[in-house]
CHARMM internal coordinates of N, CA and C (Angstrom, degrees):
IC EDIT
DIST 1 N 1 CA 1.4619
DIST 1 CA 1 C 1.5326
ANGL 1 N 1 CA 1 C 109.81
DIST 1 C 2 N 1.3019
ANGL 1 CA 1 C 2 N 118.28
DIHE 1 N 1 CA 1 C 2 N -44.08
DIST 2 N 2 CA 1.4654
ANGL 1 C 2 N 2 CA 121.05
DIHE 1 CA 1 C 2 N 2 CA -179.30
DIST 2 CA 2 C 1.5295
ANGL 2 N 2 CA 2 C 110.48
DIHE 1 C 2 N 2 CA 2 C -64.25
DIST 2 C 3 N 1.3450
ANGL 2 CA 2 C 3 N 116.11
DIHE 2 N 2 CA 2 C 3 N -39.07
DIST 3 N 3 CA 1.4562
ANGL 2 C 3 N 3 CA 119.15
DIHE 2 CA 2 C 3 N 3 CA 178.74
DIST 3 CA 3 C 1.5249
ANGL 3 N 3 CA 3 C 111.02
DIHE 2 C 3 N 3 CA 3 C -61.39
DIST 3 C 4 N 1.3279
ANGL 3 CA 3 C 4 N 116.51
DIHE 3 N 3 CA 3 C 4 N -40.09
DIST 4 N 4 CA 1.4698
ANGL 3 C 4 N 4 CA 120.01
DIHE 3 CA 3 C 4 N 4 CA 179.26
DIST 4 CA 4 C 1.5208
ANGL 4 N 4 CA 4 C 111.22
DIHE 3 C 4 N 4 CA 4 C -67.99
DIST 4 C 5 N 1.3104
ANGL 4 CA 4 C 5 N 116.95
DIHE 4 N 4 CA 4 C 5 N -38.41
DIST 5 N 5 CA 1.4660
ANGL 4 C 5 N 5 CA 119.96
DIHE 4 CA 4 C 5 N 5 CA 177.89
DIST 5 CA 5 C 1.5324
ANGL 5 N 5 CA 5 C 110.14
DIHE 4 C 5 N 5 CA 5 C -61.97
DIST 5 C 6 N 1.3143
ANGL 5 CA 5 C 6 N 116.53
DIHE 5 N 5 CA 5 C 6 N -43.39
DIST 6 N 6 CA 1.4673
ANGL 5 C 6 N 6 CA 119.36
DIHE 5 CA 5 C 6 N 6 CA 177.67
DIST 6 CA 6 C 1.5257
ANGL 6 N 6 CA 6 C 111.58
DIHE 5 C 6 N 6 CA 6 C -67.54
DIST 6 C 7 N 1.3227
ANGL 6 CA 6 C 7 N 118.17
DIHE 6 N 6 CA 6 C 7 N -36.10
DIST 7 N 7 CA 1.4679
ANGL 6 C 7 N 7 CA 120.59
DIHE 6 CA 6 C 7 N 7 CA 176.93
DIST 7 CA 7 C 1.5233
ANGL 7 N 7 CA 7 C 110.18
DIHE 6 C 7 N 7 CA 7 C -63.06
DIST 7 C 8 N 1.3185
ANGL 7 CA 7 C 8 N 116.42
DIHE 7 N 7 CA 7 C 8 N -41.22
DIST 8 N 8 CA 1.4551
ANGL 7 C 8 N 8 CA 120.56
DIHE 7 CA 7 C 8 N 8 CA 178.68
DIST 8 CA 8 C 1.5272
ANGL 8 N 8 CA 8 C 110.16
DIHE 7 C 8 N 8 CA 8 C -64.36
DIST 8 C 9 N 1.3125
ANGL 8 CA 8 C 9 N 117.90
DIHE 8 N 8 CA 8 C 9 N -46.08
DIST 9 N 9 CA 1.4680
ANGL 8 C 9 N 9 CA 121.28
DIHE 8 CA 8 C 9 N 9 CA 178.48
DIST 9 CA 9 C 1.5280
ANGL 9 N 9 CA 9 C 111.48
DIHE 8 C 9 N 9 CA 9 C -64.46
DIST 9 C 10 N 1.3238
ANGL 9 CA 9 C 10 N 116.70
DIHE 9 N 9 CA 9 C 10 N -35.92
DIST 10 N 10 CA 1.4687
ANGL 9 C 10 N 10 CA 120.66
DIHE 9 CA 9 C 10 N 10 CA -179.22
DIST 10 CA 10 C 1.5238
ANGL 10 N 10 CA 10 C 112.21
DIHE 9 C 10 N 10 CA 10 C -70.11
DIST 10 C 11 N 1.3266
ANGL 10 CA 10 C 11 N 117.71
DIHE 10 N 10 CA 10 C 11 N -14.63
DIST 11 N 11 CA 1.4572
ANGL 10 C 11 N 11 CA 120.19
DIHE 10 CA 10 C 11 N 11 CA 179.57
DIST 11 CA 11 C 1.5339
ANGL 11 N 11 CA 11 C 111.89
DIHE 10 C 11 N 11 CA 11 C -71.72
DIST 11 C 12 N 1.3319
ANGL 11 CA 11 C 12 N 116.24
DIHE 11 N 11 CA 11 C 12 N -15.23
DIST 12 N 12 CA 1.4650
ANGL 11 C 12 N 12 CA 120.42
DIHE 11 CA 11 C 12 N 12 CA 177.16
DIST 12 CA 12 C 1.5218
ANGL 12 N 12 CA 12 C 109.34
DIHE 11 C 12 N 12 CA 12 C -86.83
DIST 12 C 13 N 1.3241
ANGL 12 CA 12 C 13 N 116.06
DIHE 12 N 12 CA 12 C 13 N 137.00
DIST 13 N 13 CA 1.4569
ANGL 12 C 13 N 13 CA 121.27
DIHE 12 CA 12 C 13 N 13 CA 174.73
DIST 13 CA 13 C 1.5271
ANGL 13 N 13 CA 13 C 107.79
DIHE 12 C 13 N 13 CA 13 C -153.34
DIST 13 C 14 N 1.3026
ANGL 13 CA 13 C 14 N 117.32
DIHE 13 N 13 CA 13 C 14 N -172.21
DIST 14 N 14 CA 1.4562
ANGL 13 C 14 N 14 CA 121.45
DIHE 13 CA 13 C 14 N 14 CA -176.68
DIST 14 CA 14 C 1.5239
ANGL 14 N 14 CA 14 C 113.53
DIHE 13 C 14 N 14 CA 14 C -59.48
DIST 14 C 15 N 1.3138
ANGL 14 CA 14 C 15 N 116.62
DIHE 14 N 14 CA 14 C 15 N -31.24
DIST 15 N 15 CA 1.4612
ANGL 14 C 15 N 15 CA 120.63
DIHE 14 CA 14 C 15 N 15 CA 179.35
DIST 15 CA 15 C 1.5235
ANGL 15 N 15 CA 15 C 113.24
DIHE 14 C 15 N 15 CA 15 C -90.56
DIST 15 C 16 N 1.3177
ANGL 15 CA 15 C 16 N 116.75
DIHE 15 N 15 CA 15 C 16 N -13.23
DIST 16 N 16 CA 1.4712
ANGL 15 C 16 N 16 CA 122.71
DIHE 15 CA 15 C 16 N 16 CA -177.81
DIST 16 CA 16 C 1.5179
ANGL 16 N 16 CA 16 C 109.36
DIHE 15 C 16 N 16 CA 16 C -130.89
DIST 16 C 17 N 1.3186
ANGL 16 CA 16 C 17 N 115.78
DIHE 16 N 16 CA 16 C 17 N 69.28
DIST 17 N 17 CA 1.4737
ANGL 16 C 17 N 17 CA 120.71
DIHE 16 CA 16 C 17 N 17 CA -177.48
DIST 17 CA 17 C 1.5151
ANGL 17 N 17 CA 17 C 112.19
DIHE 16 C 17 N 17 CA 17 C -80.31
DIST 17 C 18 N 1.3229
ANGL 17 CA 17 C 18 N 117.41
DIHE 17 N 17 CA 17 C 18 N -25.26
DIST 18 N 18 CA 1.4607
ANGL 17 C 18 N 18 CA 122.57
DIHE 17 CA 17 C 18 N 18 CA 176.17
DIST 18 CA 18 C 1.5216
ANGL 18 N 18 CA 18 C 107.28
DIHE 17 C 18 N 18 CA 18 C -139.08
DIST 18 C 19 N 1.3234
ANGL 18 CA 18 C 19 N 116.18
DIHE 18 N 18 CA 18 C 19 N 139.73
DIST 19 N 19 CA 1.4578
ANGL 18 C 19 N 19 CA 121.30
DIHE 18 CA 18 C 19 N 19 CA -176.54
DIST 19 CA 19 C 1.5203
ANGL 19 N 19 CA 19 C 110.88
DIHE 18 C 19 N 19 CA 19 C -140.62
DIST 19 C 20 N 1.3258
ANGL 19 CA 19 C 20 N 115.50
DIHE 19 N 19 CA 19 C 20 N 147.84
DIST 20 N 20 CA 1.4547
ANGL 19 C 20 N 20 CA 119.50
DIHE 19 CA 19 C 20 N 20 CA 172.25
DIST 20 CA 20 C 1.5275
ANGL 20 N 20 CA 20 C 108.04
DIHE 19 C 20 N 20 CA 20 C -76.04
DIST 20 C 21 N 1.3164
ANGL 20 CA 20 C 21 N 115.95
DIHE 20 N 20 CA 20 C 21 N 171.31
DIST 21 N 21 CA 1.4571
ANGL 20 C 21 N 21 CA 120.35
DIHE 20 CA 20 C 21 N 21 CA 177.56
DIST 21 CA 21 C 1.5242
ANGL 21 N 21 CA 21 C 111.02
DIHE 20 C 21 N 21 CA 21 C -58.73
DIST 21 C 22 N 1.3230
ANGL 21 CA 21 C 22 N 116.98
DIHE 21 N 21 CA 21 C 22 N -42.66
DIST 22 N 22 CA 1.4631
ANGL 21 C 22 N 22 CA 120.36
DIHE 21 CA 21 C 22 N 22 CA 179.49
DIST 22 CA 22 C 1.5274
ANGL 22 N 22 CA 22 C 110.91
DIHE 21 C 22 N 22 CA 22 C -61.30
DIST 22 C 23 N 1.3158
ANGL 22 CA 22 C 23 N 117.13
DIHE 22 N 22 CA 22 C 23 N -41.53
DIST 23 N 23 CA 1.4599
ANGL 22 C 23 N 23 CA 120.90
DIHE 22 CA 22 C 23 N 23 CA 178.30
DIST 23 CA 23 C 1.5229
ANGL 23 N 23 CA 23 C 111.71
DIHE 22 C 23 N 23 CA 23 C -66.78
DIST 23 C 24 N 1.3329
ANGL 23 CA 23 C 24 N 116.20
DIHE 23 N 23 CA 23 C 24 N -41.72
DIST 24 N 24 CA 1.4681
ANGL 23 C 24 N 24 CA 119.71
DIHE 23 CA 23 C 24 N 24 CA 176.76
DIST 24 CA 24 C 1.5234
ANGL 24 N 24 CA 24 C 110.64
DIHE 23 C 24 N 24 CA 24 C -57.82
DIST 24 C 25 N 1.3267
ANGL 24 CA 24 C 25 N 116.32
DIHE 24 N 24 CA 24 C 25 N -47.72
DIST 25 N 25 CA 1.4615
ANGL 24 C 25 N 25 CA 120.79
DIHE 24 CA 24 C 25 N 25 CA -178.92
DIST 25 CA 25 C 1.5237
ANGL 25 N 25 CA 25 C 110.98
DIHE 24 C 25 N 25 CA 25 C -62.29
DIST 25 C 26 N 1.3161
ANGL 25 CA 25 C 26 N 116.49
DIHE 25 N 25 CA 25 C 26 N -46.37
DIST 26 N 26 CA 1.4641
ANGL 25 C 26 N 26 CA 120.05
DIHE 25 CA 25 C 26 N 26 CA -178.32
DIST 26 CA 26 C 1.5229
ANGL 26 N 26 CA 26 C 112.10
DIHE 25 C 26 N 26 CA 26 C -64.88
DIST 26 C 27 N 1.3167
ANGL 26 CA 26 C 27 N 117.19
DIHE 26 N 26 CA 26 C 27 N -48.73
DIST 27 N 27 CA 1.4646
ANGL 26 C 27 N 27 CA 120.41
DIHE 26 CA 26 C 27 N 27 CA -176.21
DIST 27 CA 27 C 1.5167
ANGL 27 N 27 CA 27 C 113.00
DIHE 26 C 27 N 27 CA 27 C -69.40
DIST 27 C 28 N 1.3353
ANGL 27 CA 27 C 28 N 118.00
DIHE 27 N 27 CA 27 C 28 N -30.38
DIST 28 N 28 CA 1.4545
ANGL 27 C 28 N 28 CA 120.73
DIHE 27 CA 27 C 28 N 28 CA -179.12
DIST 28 CA 28 C 1.5316
ANGL 28 N 28 CA 28 C 113.45
DIHE 27 C 28 N 28 CA 28 C -91.34
DIST 28 C 29 N 1.3391
ANGL 28 CA 28 C 29 N 116.09
DIHE 28 N 28 CA 28 C 29 N -16.89
DIST 29 N 29 CA 1.4621
ANGL 28 C 29 N 29 CA 119.78
DIHE 28 CA 28 C 29 N 29 CA -178.24
DIST 29 CA 29 C 1.5201
ANGL 29 N 29 CA 29 C 112.66
DIHE 28 C 29 N 29 CA 29 C 77.82
DIST 29 C 30 N 1.3093
ANGL 29 CA 29 C 30 N 117.13
DIHE 29 N 29 CA 29 C 30 N 20.13
DIST 30 N 30 CA 1.4603
ANGL 29 C 30 N 30 CA 123.15
DIHE 29 CA 29 C 30 N 30 CA -178.20
DIST 30 CA 30 C 1.5257
ANGL 30 N 30 CA 30 C 108.49
DIHE 29 C 30 N 30 CA 30 C -106.25
DIST 30 C 31 N 1.3391
ANGL 30 CA 30 C 31 N 118.25
DIHE 30 N 30 CA 30 C 31 N 137.43
DIST 31 N 31 CA 1.4689
ANGL 30 C 31 N 31 CA 119.21
DIHE 30 CA 30 C 31 N 31 CA 176.37
DIST 31 CA 31 C 1.5254
ANGL 31 N 31 CA 31 C 111.21
DIHE 30 C 31 N 31 CA 31 C -56.01
DIST 31 C 32 N 1.3374
ANGL 31 CA 31 C 32 N 115.77
DIHE 31 N 31 CA 31 C 32 N 148.74
DIST 32 N 32 CA 1.4663
ANGL 31 C 32 N 32 CA 120.90
DIHE 31 CA 31 C 32 N 32 CA -175.63
DIST 32 CA 32 C 1.5175
ANGL 32 N 32 CA 32 C 113.97
DIHE 31 C 32 N 32 CA 32 C -54.24
DIST 32 C 33 N 1.3221
ANGL 32 CA 32 C 33 N 117.48
DIHE 32 N 32 CA 32 C 33 N -44.76
DIST 33 N 33 CA 1.4655
ANGL 32 C 33 N 33 CA 119.21
DIHE 32 CA 32 C 33 N 33 CA -177.54
DIST 33 CA 33 C 1.5304
ANGL 33 N 33 CA 33 C 111.06
DIHE 32 C 33 N 33 CA 33 C -63.47
DIST 33 C 34 N 1.3264
ANGL 33 CA 33 C 34 N 116.06
DIHE 33 N 33 CA 33 C 34 N -40.31
DIST 34 N 34 CA 1.4652
ANGL 33 C 34 N 34 CA 119.98
DIHE 33 CA 33 C 34 N 34 CA 177.66
DIST 34 CA 34 C 1.5203
ANGL 34 N 34 CA 34 C 110.80
DIHE 33 C 34 N 34 CA 34 C -68.43
DIST 34 C 35 N 1.3343
ANGL 34 CA 34 C 35 N 116.90
DIHE 34 N 34 CA 34 C 35 N -40.37
DIST 35 N 35 CA 1.4642
ANGL 34 C 35 N 35 CA 120.95
DIHE 34 CA 34 C 35 N 35 CA 178.15
DIST 35 CA 35 C 1.5253
ANGL 35 N 35 CA 35 C 110.79
DIHE 34 C 35 N 35 CA 35 C -61.61
DIST 35 C 36 N 1.3269
ANGL 35 CA 35 C 36 N 116.99
DIHE 35 N 35 CA 35 C 36 N -39.53
DIST 36 N 36 CA 1.4583
ANGL 35 C 36 N 36 CA 120.45
DIHE 35 CA 35 C 36 N 36 CA 178.24
DIST 36 CA 36 C 1.5202
ANGL 36 N 36 CA 36 C 111.25
DIHE 35 C 36 N 36 CA 36 C -64.05
DIST 36 C 37 N 1.3296
ANGL 36 CA 36 C 37 N 117.19
DIHE 36 N 36 CA 36 C 37 N -46.79
DIST 37 N 37 CA 1.4682
ANGL 36 C 37 N 37 CA 120.92
DIHE 36 CA 36 C 37 N 37 CA 178.55
DIST 37 CA 37 C 1.5188
ANGL 37 N 37 CA 37 C 110.81
DIHE 36 C 37 N 37 CA 37 C -59.54
DIST 37 C 38 N 1.3275
ANGL 37 CA 37 C 38 N 116.35
DIHE 37 N 37 CA 37 C 38 N -46.06
DIST 38 N 38 CA 1.4723
ANGL 37 C 38 N 38 CA 120.11
DIHE 37 CA 37 C 38 N 38 CA -179.63
DIST 38 CA 38 C 1.5232
ANGL 38 N 38 CA 38 C 111.36
DIHE 37 C 38 N 38 CA 38 C -65.89
DIST 38 C 39 N 1.3211
ANGL 38 CA 38 C 39 N 117.19
DIHE 38 N 38 CA 38 C 39 N -41.47
DIST 39 N 39 CA 1.4673
ANGL 38 C 39 N 39 CA 120.27
DIHE 38 CA 38 C 39 N 39 CA -179.74
DIST 39 CA 39 C 1.5273
ANGL 39 N 39 CA 39 C 110.00
DIHE 38 C 39 N 39 CA 39 C -62.90
DIST 39 C 40 N 1.3186
ANGL 39 CA 39 C 40 N 116.99
DIHE 39 N 39 CA 39 C 40 N -41.53
DIST 40 N 40 CA 1.4696
ANGL 39 C 40 N 40 CA 119.80
DIHE 39 CA 39 C 40 N 40 CA 177.97
DIST 40 CA 40 C 1.5244
ANGL 40 N 40 CA 40 C 110.83
DIHE 39 C 40 N 40 CA 40 C -63.74
DIST 40 C 41 N 1.3223
ANGL 40 CA 40 C 41 N 116.64
DIHE 40 N 40 CA 40 C 41 N -42.78
DIST 41 N 41 CA 1.4713
ANGL 40 C 41 N 41 CA 120.25
DIHE 40 CA 40 C 41 N 41 CA 178.89
DIST 41 CA 41 C 1.5217
ANGL 41 N 41 CA 41 C 110.49
DIHE 40 C 41 N 41 CA 41 C -64.75
DIST 41 C 42 N 1.3266
ANGL 41 CA 41 C 42 N 117.01
DIHE 41 N 41 CA 41 C 42 N -45.40
DIST 42 N 42 CA 1.4746
ANGL 41 C 42 N 42 CA 120.50
DIHE 41 CA 41 C 42 N 42 CA 179.37
DIST 42 CA 42 C 1.5189
ANGL 42 N 42 CA 42 C 111.24
DIHE 41 C 42 N 42 CA 42 C -64.45
DIST 42 C 43 N 1.3221
ANGL 42 CA 42 C 43 N 117.65
DIHE 42 N 42 CA 42 C 43 N -31.26
DIST 43 N 43 CA 1.4643
ANGL 42 C 43 N 43 CA 121.03
DIHE 42 CA 42 C 43 N 43 CA 175.73
DIST 43 CA 43 C 1.5172
ANGL 43 N 43 CA 43 C 110.21
DIHE 42 C 43 N 43 CA 43 C -68.84
DIST 43 C 44 N 1.3235
ANGL 43 CA 43 C 44 N 116.59
DIHE 43 N 43 CA 43 C 44 N -41.99
DIST 44 N 44 CA 1.4691
ANGL 43 C 44 N 44 CA 119.96
DIHE 43 CA 43 C 44 N 44 CA -178.36
DIST 44 CA 44 C 1.5229
ANGL 44 N 44 CA 44 C 113.14
DIHE 43 C 44 N 44 CA 44 C -65.43
DIST 44 C 45 N 1.3295
ANGL 44 CA 44 C 45 N 117.18
DIHE 44 N 44 CA 44 C 45 N -26.02
DIST 45 N 45 CA 1.4628
ANGL 44 C 45 N 45 CA 119.92
DIHE 44 CA 44 C 45 N 45 CA 178.08
DIST 45 CA 45 C 1.5360
ANGL 45 N 45 CA 45 C 112.34
DIHE 44 C 45 N 45 CA 45 C -98.07
DIST 45 C 46 N 1.3481
ANGL 45 CA 45 C 46 N 116.44
DIHE 45 N 45 CA 45 C 46 N 2.51
DIST 46 N 46 CA 1.4507
ANGL 45 C 46 N 46 CA 120.18
DIHE 45 CA 45 C 46 N 46 CA 173.97
DIST 46 CA 46 C 1.5105
ANGL 46 N 46 CA 46 C 116.14
DIHE 45 C 46 N 46 CA 46 C 90.46
DIST 46 C 47 N 1.3318
ANGL 46 CA 46 C 47 N 119.08
DIHE 46 N 46 CA 46 C 47 N 7.69
DIST 47 N 47 CA 1.4655
ANGL 46 C 47 N 47 CA 120.24
DIHE 46 CA 46 C 47 N 47 CA -179.91
DIST 47 CA 47 C 1.5244
ANGL 47 N 47 CA 47 C 112.04
DIHE 46 C 47 N 47 CA 47 C -83.27
DIST 47 C 48 N 1.3394
ANGL 47 CA 47 C 48 N 117.16
DIHE 47 N 47 CA 47 C 48 N -26.89
DIST 48 N 48 CA 1.4556
ANGL 47 C 48 N 48 CA 122.81
DIHE 47 CA 47 C 48 N 48 CA 176.74
DIST 48 CA 48 C 1.5204
ANGL 48 N 48 CA 48 C 108.29
DIHE 47 C 48 N 48 CA 48 C -125.77
DIST 48 C 49 N 1.3092
ANGL 48 CA 48 C 49 N 114.52
DIHE 48 N 48 CA 48 C 49 N 162.64
DIST 49 N 49 CA 1.4633
ANGL 48 C 49 N 49 CA 120.37
DIHE 48 CA 48 C 49 N 49 CA 174.21
DIST 49 CA 49 C 1.5113
ANGL 49 N 49 CA 49 C 108.31
DIHE 48 C 49 N 49 CA 49 C -143.19
DIST 49 C 50 N 1.3273
ANGL 49 CA 49 C 50 N 115.89
DIHE 49 N 49 CA 49 C 50 N 164.30
DIST 50 N 50 CA 1.4601
ANGL 49 C 50 N 50 CA 121.25
DIHE 49 CA 49 C 50 N 50 CA 175.62
DIST 50 CA 50 C 1.5164
ANGL 50 N 50 CA 50 C 107.39
DIHE 49 C 50 N 50 CA 50 C -118.44
DIST 50 C 51 N 1.3180
ANGL 50 CA 50 C 51 N 116.88
DIHE 50 N 50 CA 50 C 51 N 90.56
DIST 51 N 51 CA 1.4568
ANGL 50 C 51 N 51 CA 119.79
DIHE 50 CA 50 C 51 N 51 CA -178.12
DIST 51 CA 51 C 1.5240
ANGL 51 N 51 CA 51 C 111.17
DIHE 50 C 51 N 51 CA 51 C -66.86
DIST 51 C 52 N 1.3254
ANGL 51 CA 51 C 52 N 116.38
DIHE 51 N 51 CA 51 C 52 N 146.99
DIST 52 N 52 CA 1.4600
ANGL 51 C 52 N 52 CA 119.89
DIHE 51 CA 51 C 52 N 52 CA 177.34
DIST 52 CA 52 C 1.5152
ANGL 52 N 52 CA 52 C 110.19
DIHE 51 C 52 N 52 CA 52 C -78.69
DIST 52 C 53 N 1.3171
ANGL 52 CA 52 C 53 N 117.12
DIHE 52 N 52 CA 52 C 53 N -25.57
DIST 53 N 53 CA 1.4632
ANGL 52 C 53 N 53 CA 121.95
DIHE 52 CA 52 C 53 N 53 CA 174.03
DIST 53 CA 53 C 1.5184
ANGL 53 N 53 CA 53 C 107.87
DIHE 52 C 53 N 53 CA 53 C -139.12
DIST 53 C 54 N 1.2982
ANGL 53 CA 53 C 54 N 115.79
DIHE 53 N 53 CA 53 C 54 N 149.68
DIST 54 N 54 CA 1.4700
ANGL 53 C 54 N 54 CA 118.83
DIHE 53 CA 53 C 54 N 54 CA 173.47
DIST 54 CA 54 C 1.5195
ANGL 54 N 54 CA 54 C 109.04
DIHE 53 C 54 N 54 CA 54 C -156.51
DIST 54 C 55 N 1.3042
ANGL 54 CA 54 C 55 N 115.66
DIHE 54 N 54 CA 54 C 55 N 136.45
DIST 55 N 55 CA 1.4593
ANGL 54 C 55 N 55 CA 121.50
DIHE 54 CA 54 C 55 N 55 CA 178.57
DIST 55 CA 55 C 1.5126
ANGL 55 N 55 CA 55 C 109.72
DIHE 54 C 55 N 55 CA 55 C -68.87
DIST 55 C 56 N 1.2966
ANGL 55 CA 55 C 56 N 116.48
DIHE 55 N 55 CA 55 C 56 N 134.09
DIST 56 N 56 CA 1.4527
ANGL 55 C 56 N 56 CA 120.63
DIHE 55 CA 55 C 56 N 56 CA 176.43
DIST 56 CA 56 C 1.5140
ANGL 56 N 56 CA 56 C 114.63
DIHE 55 C 56 N 56 CA 56 C 86.31
DIST 56 C 57 N 1.3363
ANGL 56 CA 56 C 57 N 118.40
DIHE 56 N 56 CA 56 C 57 N -2.67
DIST 57 N 57 CA 1.4562
ANGL 56 C 57 N 57 CA 120.24
DIHE 56 CA 56 C 57 N 57 CA 177.95
DIST 57 CA 57 C 1.5144
ANGL 57 N 57 CA 57 C 109.47
DIHE 56 C 57 N 57 CA 57 C -77.06
DIST 57 C 58 N 1.3046
ANGL 57 CA 57 C 58 N 116.02
DIHE 57 N 57 CA 57 C 58 N 144.30
DIST 58 N 58 CA 1.4525
ANGL 57 C 58 N 58 CA 117.68
DIHE 57 CA 57 C 58 N 58 CA 174.94
DIST 58 CA 58 C 1.5246
ANGL 58 N 58 CA 58 C 108.15
DIHE 57 C 58 N 58 CA 58 C -70.50
DIST 58 C 59 N 1.2714
ANGL 58 CA 58 C 59 N 117.27
DIHE 58 N 58 CA 58 C 59 N 145.55
DIST 59 N 59 CA 1.4588
ANGL 58 C 59 N 59 CA 122.13
DIHE 58 CA 58 C 59 N 59 CA -177.47
DIST 59 CA 59 C 1.5207
ANGL 59 N 59 CA 59 C 109.53
DIHE 58 C 59 N 59 CA 59 C -104.55
DIST 59 C 60 N 1.2951
ANGL 59 CA 59 C 60 N 116.28
DIHE 59 N 59 CA 59 C 60 N 83.72
DIST 60 N 60 CA 1.4436
ANGL 59 C 60 N 60 CA 121.25
DIHE 59 CA 59 C 60 N 60 CA 176.09
DIST 60 CA 60 C 1.5105
ANGL 60 N 60 CA 60 C 107.79
DIHE 59 C 60 N 60 CA 60 C -108.50
DIST 60 C 61 N 1.3053
ANGL 60 CA 60 C 61 N 116.51
DIHE 60 N 60 CA 60 C 61 N 149.36
DIST 61 N 61 CA 1.4445
ANGL 60 C 61 N 61 CA 118.65
DIHE 60 CA 60 C 61 N 61 CA 179.85
DIST 61 CA 61 C 1.5250
ANGL 61 N 61 CA 61 C 109.00
DIHE 60 C 61 N 61 CA 61 C -107.14
DIST 61 C 62 N 1.3230
ANGL 61 CA 61 C 62 N 115.23
DIHE 61 N 61 CA 61 C 62 N 158.35
DIST 62 N 62 CA 1.4506
ANGL 61 C 62 N 62 CA 120.78
DIHE 61 CA 61 C 62 N 62 CA 178.29
DIST 62 CA 62 C 1.5108
ANGL 62 N 62 CA 62 C 111.07
DIHE 61 C 62 N 62 CA 62 C 120.39
DIST 62 C 63 N 1.3103
ANGL 62 CA 62 C 63 N 114.77
DIHE 62 N 62 CA 62 C 63 N 166.04
DIST 63 N 63 CA 1.4598
ANGL 62 C 63 N 63 CA 120.73
DIHE 62 CA 62 C 63 N 63 CA -178.25
DIST 63 CA 63 C 1.5212
ANGL 63 N 63 CA 63 C 110.51
DIHE 62 C 63 N 63 CA 63 C -64.77
DIST 63 C 64 N 1.3173
ANGL 63 CA 63 C 64 N 115.56
DIHE 63 N 63 CA 63 C 64 N 142.31
DIST 64 N 64 CA 1.4561
ANGL 63 C 64 N 64 CA 121.32
DIHE 63 CA 63 C 64 N 64 CA 175.06
DIST 64 CA 64 C 1.5105
ANGL 64 N 64 CA 64 C 115.38
DIHE 63 C 64 N 64 CA 64 C 80.59
DIST 64 C 65 N 1.3371
ANGL 64 CA 64 C 65 N 117.27
DIHE 64 N 64 CA 64 C 65 N 7.72
DIST 65 N 65 CA 1.4575
ANGL 64 C 65 N 65 CA 118.21
DIHE 64 CA 64 C 65 N 65 CA -177.99
DIST 65 CA 65 C 1.5167
ANGL 65 N 65 CA 65 C 113.09
DIHE 64 C 65 N 65 CA 65 C -102.79
DIST 65 C 66 N 1.3372
ANGL 65 CA 65 C 66 N 118.25
DIHE 65 N 65 CA 65 C 66 N -0.59
DIST 66 N 66 CA 1.4583
ANGL 65 C 66 N 66 CA 120.02
DIHE 65 CA 65 C 66 N 66 CA 175.05
DIST 66 CA 66 C 1.5159
ANGL 66 N 66 CA 66 C 107.42
DIHE 65 C 66 N 66 CA 66 C -66.13
DIST 66 C 67 N 1.3151
ANGL 66 CA 66 C 67 N 117.95
DIHE 66 N 66 CA 66 C 67 N 125.96
DIST 67 N 67 CA 1.4650
ANGL 66 C 67 N 67 CA 119.51
DIHE 66 CA 66 C 67 N 67 CA -174.97
DIST 67 CA 67 C 1.5224
ANGL 67 N 67 CA 67 C 113.72
DIHE 66 C 67 N 67 CA 67 C -72.05
DIST 67 C 68 N 1.3005
ANGL 67 CA 67 C 68 N 114.90
DIHE 67 N 67 CA 67 C 68 N 153.80
DIST 68 N 68 CA 1.4694
ANGL 67 C 68 N 68 CA 122.97
DIHE 67 CA 67 C 68 N 68 CA 170.72
DIST 68 CA 68 C 1.5194
ANGL 68 N 68 CA 68 C 104.83
DIHE 67 C 68 N 68 CA 68 C -102.96
DIST 68 C 69 N 1.3167
ANGL 68 CA 68 C 69 N 117.27
DIHE 68 N 68 CA 68 C 69 N 145.99
DIST 69 N 69 CA 1.4656
ANGL 68 C 69 N 69 CA 120.50
DIHE 68 CA 68 C 69 N 69 CA 179.38
DIST 69 CA 69 C 1.5293
ANGL 69 N 69 CA 69 C 108.79
DIHE 68 C 69 N 69 CA 69 C -137.37
DIST 69 C 70 N 1.3202
ANGL 69 CA 69 C 70 N 115.83
DIHE 69 N 69 CA 69 C 70 N 145.66
DIST 70 N 70 CA 1.4555
ANGL 69 C 70 N 70 CA 120.55
DIHE 69 CA 69 C 70 N 70 CA 175.11
DIST 70 CA 70 C 1.5341
ANGL 70 N 70 CA 70 C 107.99
DIHE 69 C 70 N 70 CA 70 C -72.05
DIST 70 C 71 N 1.3012
ANGL 70 CA 70 C 71 N 116.95
DIHE 70 N 70 CA 70 C 71 N 138.14
DIST 71 N 71 CA 1.4615
ANGL 70 C 71 N 71 CA 120.55
DIHE 70 CA 70 C 71 N 71 CA 178.34
DIST 71 CA 71 C 1.5166
ANGL 71 N 71 CA 71 C 109.24
DIHE 70 C 71 N 71 CA 71 C -70.46
DIST 71 C 72 N 1.3090
ANGL 71 CA 71 C 72 N 116.05
DIHE 71 N 71 CA 71 C 72 N 139.86
DIST 72 N 72 CA 1.4564
ANGL 71 C 72 N 72 CA 120.12
DIHE 71 CA 71 C 72 N 72 CA 179.40
DIST 72 CA 72 C 1.5127
ANGL 72 N 72 CA 72 C 112.27
DIHE 71 C 72 N 72 CA 72 C -108.61
DIST 72 C 73 N 1.3076
ANGL 72 CA 72 C 73 N 117.08
DIHE 72 N 72 CA 72 C 73 N -12.66
DIST 73 N 73 CA 1.4703
ANGL 72 C 73 N 73 CA 120.98
DIHE 72 CA 72 C 73 N 73 CA -178.49
DIST 73 CA 73 C 1.5112
ANGL 73 N 73 CA 73 C 111.35
DIHE 72 C 73 N 73 CA 73 C -114.71
DIST 73 C 74 N 1.3240
ANGL 73 CA 73 C 74 N 116.09
DIHE 73 N 73 CA 73 C 74 N -172.57
DIST 74 N 74 CA 1.4529
ANGL 73 C 74 N 74 CA 120.15
DIHE 73 CA 73 C 74 N 74 CA 179.34
DIST 74 CA 74 C 1.5213
ANGL 74 N 74 CA 74 C 111.29
DIHE 73 C 74 N 74 CA 74 C -63.85
DIST 74 C 75 N 1.3089
ANGL 74 CA 74 C 75 N 115.61
DIHE 74 N 74 CA 74 C 75 N 149.77
DIST 75 N 75 CA 1.4604
ANGL 74 C 75 N 75 CA 121.87
DIHE 74 CA 74 C 75 N 75 CA -179.90
DIST 75 CA 75 C 1.5162
ANGL 75 N 75 CA 75 C 111.80
DIHE 74 C 75 N 75 CA 75 C -74.01
DIST 75 C 76 N 1.3488
ANGL 75 CA 75 C 76 N 113.97
DIHE 75 N 75 CA 75 C 76 N -178.11
DIST 76 N 76 CA 1.4707
ANGL 75 C 76 N 76 CA 119.23
DIHE 75 CA 75 C 76 N 76 CA -176.67
DIST 76 CA 76 C 1.5156
ANGL 76 N 76 CA 76 C 113.55
DIHE 75 C 76 N 76 CA 76 C -63.44
END
COOR INIT
IC SEED 1 N 1 CA 1 C
IC BUILD
């Protein structure tokens, strides 16, 4: 589980500051359902966030397209 959490966090870089669930799963190599569970857990502990707006994010509509982003500041 810890390895998958780090793989998910490692999928973020300078070119991928915010990602949809599909992108998180693809870039980390983790199945979507597992990526969703991990992303929710990482959000609850302050490692990820779901910004309402973000520069450079693709603007797609529909469920599951709100991007996840790695936190850059101090946690809650």
